C-alpha positions in Angstrom: -165.6 -104.6 -63.8 -161.8 -104.0 -64.2 -160.9 -100.5 -65.5 -158.6 -102.0 -67.8 -158.7 -105.3 -69.7 -155.3 -106.6 -71.4 -155.2 -106.7 -75.0 -155.1 -110.2 -74.9 -158.5 -110.6 -73.9 -159.5 -109.4 -77.1 -157.1 -111.6 -79.2 -158.9 -113.7 -81.6 -161.9 -111.6 -81.2 -163.4 -110.9 -84.6 -163.2 -107.0 -85.1 -166.7 -106.9 -86.3 -167.8 -108.6 -82.6 -164.9 -106.9 -80.2 -166.9 -104.2 -78.7 -169.2 -107.0 -77.3 -166.7 -109.4 -76.4 -163.3 -108.3 -75.6 -161.7 -106.4 -73.2 -163.1 -102.6 -72.4 -159.6 -100.9 -72.7 -158.4 -103.0 -76.0 -162.1 -102.8 -77.8 -162.0 -99.0 -77.4 -158.4 -98.1 -77.7 -158.0 -100.6 -81.0 -161.4 -99.2 -82.5 -160.2 -95.6 -81.7 -156.9 -95.6 -82.9 -157.5 -95.6 -86.5 -160.0 -93.2 -86.1 -157.6 -90.7 -84.1 -154.6 -91.0 -86.6 -157.2 -90.4 -89.4 -158.5 -87.8 -87.6 -154.9 -86.0 -87.0 -154.5 -86.7 -91.2 -157.6 -84.7 -91.2 -156.7 -81.7 -89.2 -153.0 -81.9 -90.7 -154.2 -81.7 -94.5 -156.5 -78.7 -93.2 -153.2 -77.2 -91.4 -151.1 -77.8 -94.1 -153.6 -75.9 -96.4 -153.0 -72.9 -94.3 -149.6 -73.3 -94.4 -149.2 -73.4 -98.2 -151.8 -70.7 -98.4 -149.8 -68.5 -96.4 -146.6 -69.2 -97.5 -147.2 -68.9 -101.4 -150.1 -66.2 -101.4 -149.5 -64.1 -98.1 -151.4 -63.5 -95.1 -154.7 -61.8 -96.7 -155.1 -64.8 -99.1 -154.5 -66.8 -95.7 -157.0 -64.5 -93.8 -159.1 -65.0 -97.0 -159.2 -68.9 -96.6 -159.6 -68.4 -92.6 -163.1 -66.2 -93.1 -163.8 -69.1 -95.2 -163.1 -72.1 -92.5 -165.9 -71.3 -90.1 -168.7 -71.2 -92.5 -167.4 -74.7 -94.2 -166.9 -76.1 -91.0 -170.9 -75.6 -90.2 -171.6 -77.1 -93.3 -169.3 -79.8 -93.6 -169.9 -80.8 -89.8 -173.7 -80.3 -89.9 -173.2 -83.7 -92.7 -170.9 -85.6 -90.9 -173.0 -85.1 -87.6 -175.8 -86.5 -89.4 -173.8 -89.6 -90.8 -172.5 -89.8 -86.6 -176.2 -90.2 -85.7 -176.7 -92.9 -88.7 -173.4 -94.8 -87.8 -175.2 -95.3 -84.1 -178.6 -96.0 -85.7 -176.6 -98.9 -87.8 -174.6 -100.2 -84.4 -177.6 -100.2 -82.1 -179.2 -102.3 -85.0 -175.9 -104.5 -85.8 -175.7 -105.2 -81.8 -179.1 -106.4 -81.6 -178.1 -108.9 -84.8 -181.7 -107.7 -86.8 -179.7 -107.4 -90.4 -182.6 -107.2 -92.4 -183.4 -103.7 -90.2 -179.5 -103.0 -90.2 -180.2 -103.2 -94.3 -182.8 -101.0 -94.5 -181.4 -98.7 -92.2 -178.2 -98.5 -94.6 -180.2 -98.2 -97.7 -183.0 -95.5 -96.6 -180.3 -93.2 -94.5 -178.3 -93.0 -98.0 -181.0 -92.0 -100.0 -182.3 -89.5 -97.3 -178.7 -88.2 -96.9 -177.9 -88.2 -100.7 -181.0 -85.5 -101.5 -180.8 -83.7 -98.3 -177.0 -82.6 -99.2 -177.9 -81.9 -102.8 -180.4 -79.1 -101.3 -178.0 -78.0 -98.9 -175.5 -77.7 -101.5 -178.0 -75.1 -103.4 -178.6 -73.3 -100.3 -175.2 -72.7 -99.9 -174.2 -71.2 -103.3 -176.9 -69.0 -102.9 -175.9 -67.2 -99.8 -172.7 -67.6 -98.7 -171.6 -64.1 -100.1 -174.7 -62.8 -97.9 -173.4 -64.1 -94.6 -169.5 -62.9 -95.2 -171.4 -59.4 -95.3 -173.5 -60.0 -91.8 -170.3 -61.5 -90.2 -168.4 -57.9 -91.0 -165.4 -60.0 -93.0 -163.2 -57.5 -94.0 -164.4 -56.3 -97.5 -161.3 -56.9 -99.2 -161.2 -60.5 -98.6 -165.0 -61.6 -100.3 -163.9 -61.9 -103.7 -161.2 -64.5 -102.5 -163.3 -66.5 -100.0 -166.1 -67.1 -102.3 -163.8 -68.4 -105.0 -162.6 -71.0 -102.2 -165.9 -71.6 -100.8 -167.8 -71.5 -104.4 -165.8 -75.0 -105.6 -165.7 -76.6 -102.2 -169.7 -76.1 -101.9 -169.7 -78.1 -105.3 -167.9 -80.8 -103.6 -170.2 -81.6 -101.2 -171.8 -84.5 -102.1 -168.6 -86.6 -102.6 -167.9 -85.3 -98.4 -171.6 -86.6 -97.5 -170.5 -90.0 -99.2 -167.2 -90.1 -97.7 -168.7 -89.6 -94.1 -171.5 -91.8 -94.7 -170.0 -94.8 -96.0 -167.1 -94.4 -93.2 -169.7 -93.8 -90.1 -171.6 -97.3 -91.8 -168.6 -98.9 -91.4 -167.6 -97.9 -88.0 -171.3 -98.6 -86.9 -170.6 -102.5 -87.8 -167.3 -102.0 -85.9 -164.6 -101.6 -88.7 -162.7 -98.3 -87.9 -159.6 -99.3 -90.0 -160.8 -99.0 -93.5 -161.8 -95.5 -93.4 -158.6 -94.9 -91.8 -156.5 -95.9 -94.9 -158.8 -94.1 -96.9 -158.2 -91.0 -95.0 -154.7 -91.5 -95.2 -154.0 -91.8 -98.5 -157.1 -88.9 -99.6 -155.0 -86.4 -96.7 -151.6 -87.6 -98.6 -153.1 -86.8 -102.0 -154.4 -83.6 -101.0 -151.2 -82.3 -99.8 -149.7 -83.1 -103.2 -152.3 -81.5 -105.2 -152.7 -78.5 -103.1 -148.7 -78.0 -103.4 -149.4 -78.7 -107.4 -152.5 -76.2 -107.8 -151.1 -73.6 -105.5 -147.6 -73.8 -105.7 -147.0 -74.8 -109.4 -149.8 -73.8 -111.3 -150.8 -70.8 -109.7 -154.1 -71.2 -109.0 -154.2 -69.1 -105.9 -157.6 -70.1 -103.3 -159.1 -72.0 -105.9 -156.3 -74.2 -106.1 -156.6 -75.3 -102.3 -160.3 -75.5 -102.9 -160.0 -78.1 -106.2 -157.3 -79.8 -104.2 -160.0 -80.4 -101.3 -162.6 -81.5 -103.5 -160.8 -84.1 -105.4 -159.4 -85.9 -102.0 -162.9 -86.2 -101.3 -163.8 -87.9 -104.8 -160.7 -90.4 -104.0 -162.1 -91.3 -100.7 -165.6 -91.6 -101.3 -165.1 -93.9 -104.4 -162.5 -96.1 -102.5 -165.2 -96.4 -99.7 -167.8 -97.5 -102.3 -165.4 -99.7 -103.9 -164.7 -101.5 -100.5 -168.2 -101.8 -99.5 -169.5 -103.3 -102.7 -166.7 -106.2 -102.5 -166.2 -106.7 -99.3 -169.1 -105.6 -96.9 -172.5 -107.1 -98.4 -174.7 -105.8 -95.4 -174.1 -102.4 -96.1 -174.1 -102.3 -100.1 -177.3 -101.3 -101.4 -178.4 -102.9 -104.4 -181.1 -102.2 -107.1 -183.5 -103.7 -105.2 -182.6 -101.6 -101.9 -183.5 -98.4 -103.6 -186.4 -97.7 -101.6 -187.5 -95.9 -98.0 -189.2 -97.6 -95.6 -191.2 -95.6 -93.4 -190.1 -96.8 -90.0 -186.3 -96.6 -91.4 -186.9 -93.1 -92.3 -188.5 -92.4 -89.1 -185.2 -94.0 -87.0 -182.9 -91.9 -89.8 -184.3 -88.4 -89.1 -184.6 -89.3 -85.4 -181.0 -90.2 -85.0 -179.5 -87.8 -87.4 -180.9 -84.3 -87.4 -180.6 -83.8 -83.5 -176.7 -85.3 -83.7 -176.1 -83.1 -87.2 -177.8 -80.0 -85.2 -175.2 -80.8 -82.0 -172.4 -81.3 -84.4 -172.4 -77.7 -85.8 -173.2 -76.6 -82.6 -169.6 -75.8 -81.7 -168.9 -74.4 -85.3 -171.8 -72.1 -85.3 -170.4 -70.8 -81.8 -167.3 -70.7 -83.8 -168.6 -68.4 -86.6 -170.8 -66.5 -84.6 -167.5 -65.5 -82.6 -165.7 -64.9 -85.8 -168.0 -61.9 -85.8 -166.0 -60.7 -82.7 -162.6 -61.4 -83.9 -163.5 -59.7 -87.4 -163.2 -56.2 -86.8 -159.6 -56.7 -85.3 -158.1 -56.9 -88.4 -156.8 -59.5 -91.2 -153.6 -60.3 -88.9 -155.4 -61.1 -85.6 -158.5 -63.1 -88.0 -155.5 -65.1 -89.8 -153.5 -65.7 -86.2 -156.9 -66.8 -84.6 -157.8 -69.2 -87.0 -154.6 -70.5 -87.4 -154.8 -71.3 -83.8 -158.2 -73.2 -84.0 -156.6 -75.3 -86.2 -154.1 -76.5 -84.0 -156.7 -76.6 -81.2 -158.6 -79.1 -83.8 -155.5 -80.9 -84.1 -155.6 -81.5 -80.5 -159.2 -81.9 -79.8 -159.9 -84.2 -83.3 -157.6 -87.1 -81.4 -159.8 -87.4 -78.1 -163.0 -87.0 -80.4 -161.7 -90.3 -82.0 -162.3 -91.7 -78.9 -165.6 -90.6 -78.5 -166.6 -91.8 -81.3 -165.3 -95.3 -80.0 -167.1 -94.7 -77.2 -170.4 -94.2 -78.8 -170.1 -96.9 -80.8 -169.0 -99.0 -78.0 -172.2 -97.7 -76.0 -174.7 -98.3 -78.7 -173.7 -101.9 -79.5 -173.5 -103.0 -75.9 -176.8 -101.4 -75.3 -178.5 -103.0 -78.1 -176.7 -106.3 -76.7 -178.2 -105.3 -73.2 -174.7 -105.3 -71.6 -175.0 -102.6 -69.1 -171.7 -103.3 -66.9 -169.2 -102.8 -70.2 -171.9 -100.0 -71.1 -170.5 -98.1 -67.6 -166.9 -99.4 -68.0 -166.8 -98.1 -71.4 -167.3 -94.4 -70.2 -164.7 -95.0 -67.1 -162.0 -96.0 -69.4 -162.5 -93.3 -72.0 -162.4 -90.9 -69.1 -159.0 -92.0 -68.2 -157.6 -92.5 -72.0 -158.2 -88.7 -72.9 -157.2 -87.1 -69.5 -153.7 -88.9 -70.6 -153.6 -87.9 -74.1 -154.4 -84.7 -73.3 -152.0 -83.9 -70.4 -149.3 -84.6 -72.6 -150.9 -82.9 -76.0 -151.8 -79.9 -74.5 -148.6 -79.3 -72.7 -146.2 -79.6 -75.6 -148.7 -77.2 -77.2 -148.2 -74.7 -74.6 -144.7 -74.6 -74.6 -143.8 -74.5 -78.7 -147.3 -72.1 -79.8 -144.6 -69.5 -81.0 -142.6 -72.1 -82.9 -145.8 -73.7 -84.4 -147.5 -70.6 -85.1 -144.5 -69.6 -87.3 -144.8 -71.9 -89.9 -148.1 -70.5 -91.1 -146.6 -67.5 -92.1 -143.3 -65.1 -93.1 -142.2 -61.8 -93.7 -144.6 -58.8 -93.5 -147.4 -59.0 -91.0 -146.2 -62.3 -89.7 -145.1 -61.4 -86.4 -148.4 -60.1 -86.1 -150.2 -63.2 -87.0 -148.1 -65.3 -84.6 -149.1 -63.1 -81.3 -152.4 -63.4 -82.0 -152.3 -67.0 -82.3 -150.3 -67.8 -79.1 -152.0 -65.2 -77.0 -155.2 -67.3 -77.7 -153.7 -70.9 -77.8 -152.1 -70.8 -74.4 -155.3 -70.6 -72.1 -157.1 -72.8 -74.2 -154.1 -75.5 -73.5 -154.5 -75.0 -69.7 -158.6 -75.3 -70.4 -158.6 -78.6 -72.5 -158.5 -81.3 -69.9 -161.9 -80.2 -69.0 -163.2 -80.1 -72.5 -161.9 -84.1 -72.9 -164.4 -85.3 -70.2 -166.8 -83.0 -71.2 -166.3 -84.7 -74.9 -166.5 -88.0 -73.3 -169.8 -87.6 -71.5 -171.6 -85.9 -74.7 -170.2 -89.3 -76.5 -171.9 -91.4 -74.0 -175.2 -89.7 -74.6 -174.5 -89.9 -78.3 -174.0 -93.8 -78.0 -177.5 -94.1 -75.8 -179.0 -92.3 -78.9 -179.8 -89.2 -76.3 -179.0 -86.8 -79.0 -181.2 -84.0 -77.9 -179.6 -84.2 -74.9 -176.4 -83.5 -76.3 -177.8 -81.0 -78.3 -179.3 -79.1 -75.7 -176.5 -79.1 -73.1 -174.1 -78.0 -76.1 -176.3 -75.2 -77.0 -175.8 -74.0 -73.3 -172.4 -74.2 -73.3 -172.4 -72.2 -76.9 -174.8 -69.9 -75.9 -173.0 -68.8 -72.9 -169.2 -68.7 -74.9 -170.7 -66.6 -77.3 -172.3 -64.0 -75.4 -169.5 -63.6 -73.1 -167.4 -63.5 -76.0 -168.9 -60.5 -77.5 -169.1 -59.0 -74.1 -165.4 -59.6 -73.3 -163.3 -59.4 -76.3 -163.7 -55.8 -77.0 -162.1 -55.0 -73.7 -159.1 -58.0 -73.7 -158.8 -59.2 -77.0 -158.4 -62.7 -78.6 -157.9 -64.5 -75.1 -161.3 -63.5 -73.9 -162.6 -66.1 -76.6 -160.8 -68.9 -74.4 -161.7 -67.8 -71.1 -165.5 -67.9 -72.4 -165.1 -71.2 -73.6 -163.8 -72.3 -70.8 -166.6 -70.7 -68.6 -169.1 -72.8 -70.9 -167.4 -76.1 -70.1 -168.0 -75.6 -66.9 -171.5 -75.2 -67.0 -171.9 -78.4 -69.0 -169.7 -80.7 -66.8 -171.8 -80.0 -63.9 -174.8 -80.7 -65.9 -173.8 -83.8 -67.9 -172.7 -85.4 -64.4 -175.7 -85.4 -63.2 -177.7 -86.6 -66.1 -175.3 -89.6 -66.2 -176.1 -90.6 -62.7 -179.6 -90.9 -63.5 -179.1 -92.5 -66.8 -176.6 -95.1 -65.9 -179.5 -96.1 -63.1 -181.8 -96.9 -66.0 -180.0 -98.8 -67.8 -178.5 -101.2 -65.1 -182.6 -101.8 -64.3 -183.6 -102.1 -67.9 -180.9 -104.3 -69.0 -181.6 -107.1 -66.0 
């Protein structure tokens, strides 16, 4: 099988079956492109949040939102990870052609997800302030951080609904519609943020309110589209029941995916404990820099979502050689992208960081961000390859493997950060992260070799 196939090979192919029959490169690229752009819009509005708060409300409010971000990311990406697992389950059933099991999986996972999200909301509202104390966040930031968190936590159900329906659509090969709705919601979010924070003077509560309202719009749009255009995913009154087999499959695919998804953010959350004692300006600079880091990484995460879907569908259809070709093609794609993107961020890091703040305290914030960003730019190519290999295992449904590998990386990263940050400052976090990436690179290469032999044998 050729590494790259021309887009023409996939021309005329139904988008829902392109993963199974189109050229490998064109299938992954065309599926991932809307996800990449959508992720960039997502990170854009998260970054614009910080810029608006920093510009209109000052460094202290920016620090308050920065302290909230790791907590919020842990919760939101837990839900997102669970939905990613559901997407792989739906993709596997779609590839096998079993529509009855596909419908059962969609209905059961929706019911389970709604109940779980409501319970998670209650836990978050009750425990967030204790978490701030535990992580030693500056006391003067607590009240403002809680104003932000409480509003976003109340809107978690809308975050779940969007991620669930978007993941289900991607599972059957439709990545364009979630992208369109995400772009619309992102633009709306930025406009509301400017209005609530800049014009209405609602402070950080205005930023949180803009986040929730944009999620209401995107989730409602997905629901309307699915019930009008994708009946295979539409859950009717008669479908609102849970089957034992579908529930077991949902939990099996979602729990490890959810845990794996948040491991990175749990690590960042724990690492925040190293940064918090360094002062509000350093906290603000470090967290602004991680937003820029996420912009680069979320782009190749989009390729990872496409690869996982590609692998799941072709494994369901017993196409072993396409599974192998998908991994190879995805690695080349992200290496080319990261080489360009990380170079640009490295060169223009001070100018990019200056967008977040101005006036008193601004220089300290910018410097803290730059000294973290530049070493991270050097290490990102290794991160991109690791991400593709992990996505390969997600496509196989081996979420436990990905979770354990990620846990090893994060444990090493956090341990080294607590040891080195007091000596070297914020750059130590970047160096510690790179050591963890090197560790899991060798583990994943060994695991992939053994799994590919098993896949080839089972698909004969």
